[in-house]
LUMTOR-261334 format. One record per residue: residue in one letter; x, y, z of N, C-alpha, C in turn. Coordinates in steps of 0.02 Angstrom, whole numbers, padded with zeros to 5 digits, always signed. Example, Ala and Ser with C-alpha at 12.3 -4.5 7.8 and 13.67 -1.06 7.14 Angstrom:
REM LUMTOR-261334
a+00660-00284+00390+00615-00225+00390+00660-00165+00390s+00642-00112+00354+00684-00053+00357+00645+00002+00394
//
This chain:
REM LUMTOR-261334
m+02967+01143+00551+02993+01075+00554+02943+01026+00524f+02879+01029+00548+02825+00990+00518+02777+01038+00484k+02765+01028+00420+02717+01070+00384+02650+01033+00376r+02655+00968+00363+02595+00927+00351+02583+00883+00413i+02529+00896+00448+02514+00861+00510+02443+00833+00507r+02437+00769+00520+02371+00738+00524+02353+00728+00598i+02295+00753+00617+02271+00746+00686+02217+00693+00687v+02227+00642+00728+02178+00588+00735+02141+00600+00801g+02076+00615+00796+02037+00629+00856+02026+00704+00863r+01963+00725+00864+01947+00797+00870+01901+00808+00930g+01920+00779+00987+01883+00792+01048+01906+00858+01078r+01904+00862+01144+01920+00926+01177+01992+00948+01163v+02040+00902+01170+02109+00919+01157+02122+00926+01082g+02100+00877+01044+02112+00877+00972+02085+00938+00937a+02026+00961+00957+01996+01019+00925+02037+01082+00939a+02061+01090+01001+02102+01148+01019+02169+01146+00982v+02199+01087+00980+02264+01079+00946+02257+01093+00871a+02204+01066+00841+02193+01077+00770+02184+01151+00754a+02146+01186+00795+02134+01257+00784+02200+01296+00788r+02242+01280+00838+02305+01316+00845+02352+01302+00787l+02358+01239+00766+02403+01222+00711+02379+01251+00646r+02314+01255+00637+02287+01286+00577+02305+01360+00576d+02301+01392+00634+02321+01463+00639+02395+01472+00624r+02435+01420+00638+02508+01424+00625+02526+01406+00554g+02476+01391+00513+02489+01378+00442+02502+01305+00424a+02489+01259+00470+02499+01188+00456+02445+01162+00409e+02464+01114+00367+02416+01079+00324+02391+01019+00363l+02328+01020+00381+02300+00968+00424+02265+00912+00386e+02235+00927+00330+02201+00876+00290+02249+00853+00236t+02288+00803+00251+02340+00781+00205+02345+00706+00203d+02361+00679+00144+02371+00607+00136+02444+00588+00146r+02488+00638+00149+02560+00625+00157+02587+00664+00217p+02564+00646+00276+02585+00685+00336+02658+00673+00354e+02688+00724+00381+02755+00718+00410+02750+00698+00483l+02694+00714+00514+02680+00697+00584+02607+00677+00591v+02595+00622+00625+02527+00601+00643+02521+00610+00719l+02475+00652+00739+02465+00668+00810+02401+00635+00834l+02408+00588+00881+02350+00551+00906+02321+00588+00967c+02260+00613+00958+02223+00647+01011+02162+00606+01028v+02173+00542+01042+02119+00495+01056+02123+00473+01129p+02070+00442+01157+02074+00417+01226+02133+00369+01235d+02159+00366+01295+02217+00324+01309+02208+00252+01285a+02150+00224+01298+02138+00154+01280+02139+00142+01205a+02132+00195+01166+02128+00188+01093+02194+00203+01059i+02246+00223+01096+02309+00245+01066+02343+00189+01027h+02348+00130+01057+02384+00076+01024+02350+00057+00958a+02284+00051+00959+02248+00032+00898+02254+00087+00845a+02250+00150+00867+02256+00205+00820+02326+00208+00789a+02377+00194+00828+02445+00194+00802+02455+00136+00753a+02424+00080+00767+02430+00022+00722+02398+00035+00655d+02350+00080+00652+02316+00096+00589+02357+00145+00546v+02410+00172+00573+02452+00219+00536+02510+00182+00505a+02519+00191+00439+02575+00159+00405+02641+00186+00432v+02689+00142+00442+02754+00162+00467+02788+00207+00416g+02817+00261+00441+02851+00308+00397+02856+00377+00428p+02799+00412+00437+02802+00478+00467+02813+00474+00542w+02831+00531+00571+02834+00536+00643+02764+00528+00672i+02760+00502+00733+02696+00493+00766+02704+00513+00839a+02651+00542+00868+02654+00563+00937+02584+00558+00967h+02581+00553+01033+02517+00556+01068+02518+00611+01120v+02459+00629+01144+02454+00684+01192+02432+00659+01261s+02442+00595+01274+02423+00566+01338+02476+00582+01391g+02453+00589+01453+02499+00602+01507+02530+00540+01536a+02494+00484+01537+02518+00425+01571+02534+00366+01525t+02511+00367+01463+02522+00311+01418+02594+00307+01395p+02627+00248+01400+02696+00242+01379+02704+00248+01303l+02764+00266+01282+02778+00272+01211+02774+00205+01175a+02780+00151+01212+02774+00085+01182+02706+00075+01149a+02656+00112+01171+02590+00106+01140+02590+00129+01068l+02643+00165+01048+02648+00189+00979+02682+00139+00933s+02701+00081+00958+02732+00029+00917+02684+00009+00860p+02711-00007+00802+02782-00022+00786+02823+00038+00764h+02798+00099+00774+02833+00158+00751+02895+00173+00794a+02950+00188+00761+03012+00205+00796+03021+00281+00800l+02994+00317+00751+02997+00391+00752+02938+00416+00793r+02948+00427+00858+02891+00440+00902+02911+00483+00961f+02862+00515+00990+02871+00553+01052+02803+00565+01084g+02804+00589+01146+02743+00606+01181+02743+00680+01198l+02686+00712+01191+02678+00783+01209+02613+00790+01247h+02618+00801+01313+02558+00806+01354+02547+00877+01378p+02496+00912+01352+02481+00979+01378+02453+00973+01449l+02487+01004+01496+02464+01002+01567+02411+01055+01576q+02352+01039+01551+02297+01087+01551+02231+01048+01548t+02178+01079+01571+02111+01050+01565+02076+01085+01507f+02037+01047+01469+02006+01073+01408+01930+01064+01409t+01897+01108+01374+01825+01103+01366+01808+01118+01293k+01755+01088+01268+01733+01100+01199+01706+01170+01190r+01690+01204+01245+01660+01271+01240+01711+01324+01221r+01775+01308+01226+01827+01356+01211+01871+01330+01155g+01916+01372+01131+01957+01354+01073+02031+01350+01089a+02072+01371+01040+02144+01363+01044+02175+01403+01101e+02140+01455+01124+02168+01497+01178+02178+01458+01243q+02147+01399+01248+02156+01358+01307+02228+01335+01315l+02265+01335+01260+02335+01312+01261+02382+01366+01286d+02362+01429+01282+02406+01484+01295+02432+01483+01367g+02498+01484+01375+02529+01489+01441+02534+01424+01478a+02505+01370+01452+02509+01305+01487+02577+01274+01476w+02594+01227+01519+02656+01188+01512+02641+01123+01476a+02693+01091+01452+02685+01027+01417+02743+00981+01432a+02728+00918+01446+02779+00868+01458+02798+00835+01393v+02863+00836+01377+02888+00803+01316+02927+00741+01338t+02906+00684+01312+02942+00621+01325+02970+00596+01259a+03035+00587+01257+03069+00568+01196+03124+00517+01211e+03138+00477+01161+03188+00424+01170+03256+00442+01141d+03260+00498+01105+03325+00521+01079+03321+00596+01065g+03376+00624+01045+03379+00695+01034+03335+00720+00978d+03328+00682+00925+03286+00703+00869+03213+00708+00891a+03191+00658+00928+03122+00658+00952+03110+00716+01001r+03159+00727+01045+03154+00783+01092+03148+00849+01056l+03189+00859+01005+03188+00921+00966+03120+00933+00935r+03090+00880+00908+03025+00886+00876+02969+00897+00927g+02975+00865+00984+02925+00876+01036+02925+00948+01060h+02984+00976+01070+02989+01045+01093+02966+01093+01038w+02980+01077+00975+02956+01119+00920+02880+01120+00920l+02849+01062+00926+02776+01059+00924+02746+01097+00983a+02776+01091+01042+02752+01129+01100+02754+01204+01085g+02808+01227+01055+02813+01297+01039+02760+01320+00989q+02746+01278+00939+02694+01294+00891+02625+01299+00923l+02615+01261+00975+02550+01260+01010+02545+01315+01063g+02600+01350+01076+02599+01401+01128+02609+01373+01198l+02642+01315+01202+02653+01282+01266+02725+01289+01289r+02736+01287+01354+02803+01290+01384+02826+01218+01397a+02874+01195+01359+02893+01124+01361+02943+01110+01417f+02937+01050+01446+02989+01024+01490+02995+00950+01476d+03054+00922+01490+03067+00852+01476+03044+00809+01534l+03013+00753+01517+02988+00706+01568+03010+00636+01549p+03047+00601+01593+03068+00533+01577+03009+00485+01575e+03016+00435+01535+02962+00386+01527+02943+00355+01595r+02992+00341+01636+02978+00307+01700+02937+00350+01748s+02934+00415+01736+02901+00461+01782+02831+00482+01760r+02808+00457+01703+02747+00483+01674+02686+00472+01718v+02678+00412+01747+02618+00398+01786+02617+00440+01850l+02674+00447+01883+02677+00488+01943+02662+00561+01927y+02690+00586+01873+02676+00654+01849+02602+00663+01836h+02572+00614+01802+02501+00620+01784+02458+00618+01847a+02478+00579+01897+02441+00578+01960+02441+00647+01992g+02498+00681+01990+02501+00749+02018+02455+00797+01981g+02454+00792+01915+02410+00834+01876+02336+00820+01890t+02321+00757+01899+02252+00738+01914+02229+00766+01981i+02272+00763+02031+02255+00791+02097+02240+00866+02089a+02284+00901+02052+02276+00974+02046+02212+00993+02009a+02195+00956+01957+02137+00974+01916+02072+00943+01942n+02071+00878+01949+02007+00844+01966+01986+00858+02038y+02033+00857+02084+02013+00864+02154+01998+00936+02172l+02020+00983+02130+01997+01051+02139+01921+01055+02128v+01897+01016+02080+01825+01012+02067+01790+00982+02128t+01820+00929+02156+01791+00897+02215+01787+00946+02274l+01840+00984+02284+01841+01032+02339+01789+01086+02329f+01783+01110+02267+01734+01162+02254+01663+01136+02266r+01649+01075+02245+01583+01046+02255+01567+01039+02329a+01616+01016+02368+01605+01007+02439+01595+01074+02474a+01637+01123+02458+01631+01189+02489+01566+01222+02468s+01546+01214+02404+01484+01243+02380+01424+01216+02418r+01427+01152+02432+01371+01121+02468+01364+01150+02538l+01420+01160+02572+01416+01189+02639+01390+01261+02636l+01410+01299+02586+01385+01367+02580+01310+01368+02565e+01288+01322+02523+01217+01319+02507+01176+01303+02569i+01200+01255+02609+01165+01237+02671+01163+01297+02718a+01217+01336+02717+01221+01395+02761+01180+01453+02735g+01158+01449+02672+01120+01503+02642+01163+01556+02608a+01225+01539+02593+01271+01585+02559+01279+01564+02486p+01296+01612+02441+01302+01595+02370+01368+01558+02355p+01365+01498+02327+01427+01460+02312+01474+01496+02265e+01447+01538+02220+01491+01573+02173+01538+01622+02208a+01523+01638+02271+01568+01681+02309+01635+01647+02323l+01638+01582+02314+01700+01546+02326+01751+01556+02271v+01728+01572+02211+01773+01575+02153+01827+01628+02161p+01811+01691+02179+01865+01739+02190+01913+01718+02245l+01888+01685+02296+01931+01661+02350+01981+01610+02324m+01957+01563+02283+02000+01511+02257+02052+01541+02208r+02029+01588+02167+02076+01620+02121+02130+01659+02158r+02111+01695+02211+02161+01733+02248+02211+01687+02283t+02188+01630+02306+02234+01582+02337+02288+01561+02287i+02268+01550+02224+02317+01533+02172+02363+01592+02158e+02334+01652+02152+02373+01712+02137+02423+01726+02193n+02406+01707+02254+02451+01719+02312+02503+01664+02320g+02509+01621+02269+02560+01569+02272+02543+01513+02320f+02478+01501+02332+02455+01448+02376+02479+01456+02448e+02486+01519+02468+02504+01533+02538+02447+01512+02584l+02463+01472+02635+02412+01447+02680+02390+01501+02729t+02324+01511+02734+02296+01558+02782+02240+01522+02820g+02207+01557+02865+02150+01528+02899+02168+01493+02964p+02121+01456+02992+02130+01427+03060+02186+01376+03064i+02200+01339+03010+02254+01290+03014+02321+01326+03021s+02332+01378+02980+02395+01415+02983+02404+01449+03050r+02348+01468+03083+02352+01502+03148+02356+01453+03207g+02344+01390+03194+02341+01341+03248+02278+01350+03290d+02224+01372+03258+02162+01388+03293+02119+01325+03299r+02134+01286+03349+02099+01222+03357+02025+01231+03375l+02008+01283+03411+01938+01295+03430+01894+01303+03368t+01919+01342+03319+01881+01352+03258+01876+01287+03218i+01932+01251+03215+01931+01187+03178+01882+01138+03209d+01881+01134+03275+01834+01090+03309+01762+01112+03296a+01751+01178+03293+01684+01203+03277+01664+01184+03206h+01712+01187+03159+01698+01164+03091+01676+01091+03091l+01713+01050+03125+01699+00979+03126+01629+00965+03155a+01611+01000+03207+01546+00990+03238+01490+01012+03191a+01500+01069+03157+01449+01094+03111+01441+01048+03051i+01497+01024+03024+01494+00978+02967+01462+00912+02987h+01479+00889+03047+01450+00826+03072+01374+00830+03075d+01348+00888+03093+01275+00897+03099+01242+00909+03031a+01274+00948+02987+01242+00970+02925+01257+00926+02865a+01317+00899+02861+01338+00858+02803+01388+00806+02827p+01366+00757+02866+01412+00709+02897+01455+00670+02848d+01431+00662+02786+01470+00625+02737+01534+00662+02717l+01536+00729+02729+01595+00768+02713+01646+00771+02769e+01627+00746+02828+01672+00749+02885+01737+00711+02875p+01734+00648+02848+01797+00612+02837+01844+00650+02789m+01817+00682+02737+01858+00719+02691+01891+00778+02726y+01851+00814+02767+01879+00871+02804+01936+00848+02849r+01926+00792+02885+01978+00768+02930+02041+00747+02892a+02031+00714+02834+02089+00693+02794+02127+00753+02767l+02092+00804+02745+02125+00864+02720+02159+00902+02776l+02128+00902+02835+02158+00934+02893+02226+00902+02909e+02226+00836+02909+02288+00800+02925+02341+00813+02872a+02320+00816+02808+02368+00826+02754+02395+00897+02751t+02355+00946+02777+02372+01016+02771+02407+01044+02832a+02394+01016+02889+02421+01044+02951+02498+01043+02949p+02530+01098+02971+02603+01101+02972+02632+01046+03015
//
C-alpha cells in the first residue's frame, strides 16, 4: 500500500519502526513519500506535522495525542504500538505486540491496519474519544510495573535476598494469566498485618503504597 515512507524521529520507537519497514522493503530515504510517519515526542507532533507539505498521508505513533495535532493534513491516522521500547534492542520489539489504530474514515482505517501488519503488530480500532483513557491503562501496566519491582527489590535487599529472584516470579504471574495468589487471595489477615508491621519498621515510606495496593487488590 505504501512503498515510500518517511520517518520523522529516530528515537526508541522510530528506530525500531524504521528497522522493521526497511526489512519489509520500504523506501525510507525519499523526497516523495506516500506516508510520513511522525515518531517524535507528543509535544513536538503539531510542529512536525506543520513542517510537512500537505499531500501525502501522515500518521503519528502517540497513544494519547489527538489526530487534530496533525492539522492541516486531512489524510491522517494514528497508530500506537502498545509496547515499551529500548534503544538496546531492534525491530524484534514489535513482534507480537498490539497496536491501537485511530482513524476518521474507512480509508484511513485500512491504511492504519496495513501499517500495523507491516510492523508485525496486532491492530485494533480505538475511537478518538477513548485515547487518553486507553493510554492511562497502558501507562499503569508498563510504568507502575517498574515502580512495583523497585519497591519489592528494596524490601528484598533489606532482607538480604537477591532482588533478581523476583523476575521469574513476576514472569510466572503473567504466564498464569494474572491469577491472584498469596495471603490476599487466602484472606490471611495475620500475614498481611505482619507485612505491614515489618514494612513500617524497615521502609516506612512504602507502607502507604502497600496499603493502597492492598485495598485495590482485595476481593
